[in-house]
N, C-alpha and C positions, 0 to 999 in steps of 0.2 A: 399438496393439493394441486399446485400448478402443473406438476408433472402428470398427475392423473387426468387433468383437463386436457393437456396436450395429447396424451395417448388417445383419449376419446375423439378429439377432433381429427387426428391424423388417420383414423380409420375411415373417414369420409372425405378428407381434404388432402390432396397431394402436398408433399413437403414444400415445394416452392410457394405455396399459398399461405405459409405461416412463418412468422418470426417470433422468437422468444428472447425477451430482453431481461438480462439478469444483472444483479448489482455488482458482482465480482467475477473475475476470471475463474476463481476456484468454484464459484457457484455454477458456472457454465459446465465445468467438468462433472459436477454432481448431477445436473439436469440431464446431460447426455447419458450418464450411467443409468439414471432412473428410467429414461425412455427406452433404453436397450433392455433393461430388466422388465419393462412393461410390454415387451414383445415387438417393439419397432425395429425393423431391419436397419442396419447401419447405412444402407443406401437411401433409406427413407427418412433420415433425420432432417428436420428443418434447420434453418439458419438460427444459430444460438450465439449470442454475444452480449457485450455490455453496450451502454449508450455511446461510449467513445468509439467502439468498433463500428457501430451503425453510422456514426458521423464520418468516420474515415472511409467507409464504403461509399457513402454519398459524395463526399468532397474530393475523392481521388480521381474522378473522371476528368478527362481533358476539358470538358465543358465547364465543370465546376471550378477547376483551377483558373481557367480564363475569366470566369465571371467574378470570382472572389479575389483573385490575385494572390491566393495563399496556397501553401502546400500543407495538408493535414498531418504533418509529422509532429507529434506531441513530444516536447522536450522531457527527458527523464529528470529525476532529482539531481543526478550528477551533472547533467547538462545545464540545468537552470542555475547552478552555482556560478557558471561563467557569465550567464546572462545578467544576474544580479550585480556581479562585479563590474560588468560593462556599463550598467546603469549608474554606477557611482561616478562615472566621468561627467555626469550632467551637473554636478556641483551641489546637489542637495545633501543635507545631513542624512546619515543612515536612518535615524529615527523618523525623520520626515518622509524619506523615500519609502520606508517600510509601510508607513501609514497610507501613503498615496497608492502604493501598489495593492495593498489590501482593499482599498476602496475601488480601484479599477477592477480587480479580479471579481469581487462580489457583484459589482454593477454589470460586468460582462456576463456573468453566470445567470443574472436575473433579467437579461435583455434590456437593461437600462440604457444601453447605447443606441437603442432605436430612437431615443429622443435626441435630436441634434444638439440640444443645449445642456447635455448632461455634464459636460466639463465647464465649470464656472470660471475659474481663474486662468490667467495666462500661464502661471506656473504649472498647473495641472496639464494644460494643453501641451506644453513643452516636454514634460516628462512622459506623457502618453505617446506623443509623436516619436520620442526617442525609443520607447519600448517597441512600438510597431516597426520602426526602422530596423532595429536589431533583429526582430523576428523575421521580417521580410527578407533581409539580407542573408539570413540563415536558412531560408526555405523551411520554416518551422512555425509552430504555434504553441501556446500554453494551454494546459488543461482547462482552466475556467472559461476560455473563449470558444472552444471547438464546437460545443453544442449551439452556441449563438451564431456562429458562422453558418452552420447547417440550416438553422431556422431562417436566417436572412436570405440564404440562397433559395430556399423553397418559396419564400414570400415573393421573391422577384420573378420566379418562373413557375407558373401554375401547372404547366404541362409536365415539368419535371416532378412536381409534387404529386400529380396524379399517377405518373408512371412508377414512382418510387414507393407508393403506398402498398400495403399488403392486406389481403382479405382478413386474415386472422393474426392478431398481435396479442401476445401474452407477456405481461410485465410482472416481474417479481420484485418485491421490496421497493415499490414505487416511491416511498417516502424518502429514499436515499438519493433520488435524482435531483438535480438542480432545477430551477424554474425553467431554464432554457430547454433542458432535456425533457421535462414534462410537456412543454409546448411542442417539442418535436414529436413526442408520442401522439399528441392530438392530430398532428399534420400527416403522419404516415399510416394511421390506422384506416382500415377499409371497412368491412361490414361488421366485424366483431372485435372487441378488445376485452380481455380478462385481466384484471389488475388485482394483485394481492398487496396489502399495505398494513403496516402497524405503526401508528405515529409515535408510540412509545419507543420504537427502535430507530428513530431518526438520528443518524450520525454520519459523519464524513467518512466514507469508505473509499470509493473510487473517485468520487467527486467532492471537491473541497467545500462546497456550499449547498448541502442538501436543503431542499425546500419544504420537506415534510408533506403532510396532507391534512387538509380540513375536509372531513367527509361531507359535511353539509354544503360547503362551498363547491365541492367537486360535483355533487349531485345537482346543485342549482345550475352549474355551467354545462352539465352533461345530462339533460332531461331524460334520456333513454336509459340511464344507469339503473341497474338492478343491484341494490345493496344487500349483501349477505354477511351478517356478523357471525363469525365462527364461535360457537359456544362450547365446543369440545376440543380438548387438547390431545395432540399426538406426541407431546414431548414432556412437559414439566410435571414432576410428581408433586404431591401435596406439600411436602416440607419446603421445597424450592419455591413454590408459589407463595407460601407464607413469608419467606424471606424477601421475595420480590415485592410483595405488598408493603413490607416494612421499609423498603428502600424507596417507596413512592411517596412523594410529598402530597399532603392533602390539598395543596393548591393546584396540583397538576390535573389536567383533564386528559387522562389516558384511559384507553379501554381496559377492562379487567383481563387478567391472565387466568385462564381456566386450567385446573389441574387434570391430570389423567385420572380417570375413574379407577379407584381401587389401588392406586400406586402411591405409597407413602414416600418412598425415597429415603436416602441417607444423607447426613451432613455432619461434618466434623470441623472443629477449629483446633489446629495443632500448633503448639509453640516449641521452638527450638532454642538452644543456647546462643549460637552464633550463625551467621549465614553459611559458613562451611558445614556446620552440623545440619543445617536445613537442606543443603544440596545433597549431602551423603544420605541423610535420613529419608528424604523424599524418594531418592533413587532406590534405596533399599525397600521402602514401603511399596513402591510400584512393582519392584521385582517380586515381592512376596504375594502381592495381589494377583499378578499374572500367573505366578506359580500355583496359586490356589484354584485356578480354573474359573470359568465363567466370563472371563474378559480376555480379549485379544489386544495386542498393542494398538491397533487402529481405533479401539474403543475409548482410548484415554487421550485427553488433551491437557497439557500443562501450560497454563497461561503465565507469562512472565512480564514484569513491569519495566524492564530495561535490558539493553544488550548485554550488560555484565551478568545479570541474573540468568539470561537465556543461555549465554555461552557456558556459564558455570554448571547449570543443570544438564545441558547437553553432554558435557564432559563427564559428569557424575553418572548419568544414565549409560553412557558408553562403557564406563569402567565395569558396570555390572552386566554388560552384554546385551542391553536392550536396543533393538533397532529403532532409530529415531528419524524423523524428517522435520525440517524447519525451513522457514522462508528467510532466515537471517542473512544468508549470502545470496538470496535470489532477488533482493530489492535494491541492493547497493553494492558497488564494487569495493567500497572501503578505501582507506588511504587518504592522504592529504595531497591534493593536487599542487599545492604551493611547494612541496618538497619533492624534488625530482627522484630521490631515492626511496620515497615512501608512497609512491603511487604506481607500482609496477602493474597491478591489474588494470588500472585505468589506461595506462599507456599501451599495453598489449591489446586491450579491447579496441582502442582507437586505431591501432595499426590494422587490425582485422577489418574495421569499418572502412578504412581507406583502400585496402586490398579489394574490398567488395565494390566500393564506389569512390574512385579517386577525386570526384567532384563534390563529395560530401562536405558542405560548409561547416556543419556542426562539428564534425570530426576534426577538421582543420583548425577550427577555433579552439577546441580543447587541446589539441597537440601543441599549438603555438603558445598556450598559456601555462602548460606544465612547468613547474620549477620556478615560477616567479611569484613573489609574495603578493602582487596585485593581479596575478594571472594574466599578465600582459595586456591589461584592459586598455591602457592609453594607446599602445602601438596598434592594437586591433581596431580601436575606434578610428584612428587615423587611416588605417587601411580601408575601412568601409567608406570614409569620406573620399579617399583617393579613387576607389572603384566607382563611386557615384559620379565624380567629376569626369571620369573618362567613359562613363556609361558602359562598363564591363562588369562581369561577375566578380565576386570577391575572390574566388579561387584563381581566376585569370589575373586579377590584380596582384595577388600574392606571388604568382609565378613571375610577373613582370618585375615586381619589387625585388625579389630574390635574384633575378638575373641582372638587373641594371643598378642595384644598390642605390635606389632613389634617395638623394641627399636631402630633399626637402621634408622627408618623413622622420618623425621622432622614433628613436629606437629601431631603425630599419635593420640594424645588425642582428638584433634578436630574432626578428621574423625570418631573416635570411638563414640564420644558423639553424633554427628549428625546421624550416622548410627543407633545407639541405639534408638534415639528419633523417627526416622521414623519407626523402627520395632515395637516399642510399640504402635504407632498409628495404623499401618497396622494390627497388631494382634487383636486389640480391635474392629475394624470395618469390618474385613474380613468376607465375607459371608452375610453381611447385604445389604439390598436393600431399595430403595425408601426413605420414610420419616424416617424410622428407621436408615438408613445409615446417612442421613443428621443430624438427632438429635444426633447421636453418635459422629459425627465429630464436631458438635457445642459444645458438652460437652468437647471435647479435644482442643478447641480453633481453630478448622479448619473448621468453618462453611462457608457457601456460602456468599461471600460478594456481595453487589449490582452489582458490575461489573460482577462477575461470574453468578449471577442470570440472567442478561441480555444475557449472552452468552448461557445459558442453555435453555432459553425460558420457555414455560409452562411446569411445572413439575406435572405429574399425581400422583406421589407417589409410583410407582412400578418399577422405572428404576433401573438398576444395575449401579455400578460405571463405568463400561466400556461404557454404553450407555450415561451417563452424560458427561463423558470425551470426547466421540466422538462428541457430540454436541458442547462442548466448543472448541475443537480443530478445528472442521469444520468451526465454525464461525470466529475464529481467522485467519484461513488459507484462507478462501474464504468469506470475509465479503460482505454483500449486504444490500441494503436499503429495508425497509418494504414498501409494496405497500399501497397506500391510504394515505400516510403521506407526509408532507412537508419535503423535504430533506435539510439537513445542512451538509456541509463538506468542504474539502479543494478544491483547484483548480483542483487537479488531480483526486479527487473522482468522478467527473462527467464525466470523460473521457469515451467515448464509448456510451454515452447517451446524451439526450438533455432535454430542459425544455421550457415552454412557457414564463416564467418570471424569469430572472436571476438577483439576487441582490448580488452585491459584496460589502461587508462591510470592514471597516478598510483600506480604500484606502489612506494611508499616507506613506511617505517615511520611511523606517525602517521596514515596514510590507509588503507593495506592492510598489516597490520592497523591498526585505528584507535588513536587516542591512549589509549583506555580500556584497552588491553592493556599500557600502559607507565606509567600514572599511579602516583605514589608514595602516593596516598591509599588504596590497596587493599592487602590482605594478599597475600603471595606465592601462596597457594592461590587467592584470588579472581582474581588476575591470570592465573594459569595456566588457570583455568576460562574466563575471557573469551577468552584467546588460542586455546584449543582450539575454542571456538564459532566464532570467526572463521576458523580454519583449515578447519573443516568447511564453512563457507559459501563460502570460496574454492575448496575442492575441488569443491563442487557447481557453482559457476560455471564452472570449467574443463571440467566434463563436458557443458556445453551445446553445444559445438561439434561439428559433423559432419566437419570437415576441418582447418581451420587455426586456430592460436592465436598471438597476439602479446601479449607482456607488455612494457609500456612504462613507463619511469620517468625523471624528471629527476635530474640529479646535484647541482644546487645551486640556492639561492634566496636572495634578500635576507633578512638575519637577522630584521628586524622582521616581514616577511611570514611567514617560516617559524615564528616564535614565535606569531604570531596564528593561524595555521592549525594549531598544535599538532603540527608535524612533529617527528620525532626527528632530532636534529642530531648528526652524527658529530664535527665540529669546526668552528671558525670561522676564516675567513681574511680578510685585507684585500685587496680588489681595487679598483683605481682610486679609492681614497679612501673606500670604503664597506665595511662588514662583510658578508661573504657566508657563509651556512651551507652546509656540505657535508652532503648528505642521505644517509640510510642506505637502500639498496635493500631492498625487501620481504623480511622474514624468511622468508617461504614460498618465495622463489626459492632461497635457500640450502638449504632443506630438500629441494628437488627432487633434489639430488645428481647422480648419473650420468644421470638422465632429463632434466636441464635442457639445453637447447640453449646454444650459446655466445653470449655477449653481443656485440652488434654496435653500432657507432656509427650513430645515425640519419642523420647527415649523409653518411656514407659509403654507407649503404644507398640513400639517395635518388640519389646519383650513379650507382649501379649500375642503378637502375630507370629506364629511359629513357621519357620521355613520348611518347605517340602524337601525330601531327600532326592527327588528326581529332577533331572535337568529339564526345564520347559522346552517345548518344541520351537518356540519363537526365538530363543537366544541366538545371537550371532556368534560365529566361531571365535 
């Protein structure tokens, strides 16, 4: 609907007069494709991005940097690991520190820091000051605060607010935005704003603290609003809507989900003997469904509950020749930064960052922390203090410390050693490009790992280090699925898009819902809260299919493996001299009640689905 509205407006309004705000980077790709399919010329596309991209656009100007004193570089998941370790030097217990950071992040995302008295105790003030000190010294910020920084900047400068506003603003999945981002939307809208929202789909996707939407409150605060409730569906068939309704609590105030007229849809619940049988069986089932025609690989989405399940199903699908795409290696580089031999991807990525910008404080912080069980937090904290006392930048202070071997600093030898190692690598590859650069790095033990190769994509052999780093960084920051391939990902990875056939594997308690819903370390109220949140996420996942749904689960697993994966165990039996755990099917399946299809055996189902004798066109060589 939003894309249709954008196409209509763009016929009368030039592209610079419109912005489209989308919940995810994958949604941005989808909106661009729909606009092009709607007849919009590539040169006539408007600005399309997420709330974070909008904030970076605003805060990256020299005037904004001078006003806020901050650089809008949002730390990645890998980079925040070092930040959290540095905060441990403040002396708080990990449990207390985690609680305070959670309070800080939520408050910042809700603009609570506009109140000068939002920090009550001296302890909170010290920890918050330490957090900001580390972020400022890194020239970086964290995701929960970036929208708040943009709002405060616009509040301080009305002229900037007027010049940054856009005549037409279209916002998709408004309910996933934080309170600060929703306030930003109000501040940048010009003459017209079209918003699509579904409060039943409120979940943390790109922003950690979605504010949701209260339609009545929104209309009261925006008197000119024209509220249109969509009573026709373009996606969910009747059987899926029945299952969606069964997963909705009677106490929830959520809008109804309307079914597609005349489309019943299909649903199956399949049980397998073990997880290995599930992986092989689902891959074979997908192969035969594609072989039968009517579906292409991009029409299918396989939702996985954990990295282990995702990796295993990807391998099983690859064995039968089905092209797949996943975000598994596009969100995190993997590895353990405390183990110097176990974080090759992270180290090489950091070297590319330093080749691109030798003054990148975040990159230097990571590089100096690799290989230390505390990630060098104490020595780095002392370096920041040293830099502040001499009123120089952290990188300049690091250079001085490495050159002079400052004796008053703790663990100066470590900083000097890591700085020297980086400089030796940088000096030997500086100025090289393409395959010459990659070969030189390979000889120094910093070659591209398979993970980094996937992030870089096709390499022509003439790229500079900056170009390769830009590719890797863009893929990590805005991961997206490849077109023409079967998609495999988590429940949240499909948010903002849909599929013709949705297969949810690993539907056992401990995975779906996760072990956090069953742990004995929480109060009954907290457990119920966690379970309800996971039920809503499962319900949202189910609603992503336009036709078919398959829920799949294994019945048993080796006891040691089941305990390691934190699966809920119904009972333990002895089989062939070993202990085997009988697993509990997903709690949400039982909740489906009359809307649930009957459970069928995977082995029997495969016997009923006959393979074709012809090789499908989609299979990879």
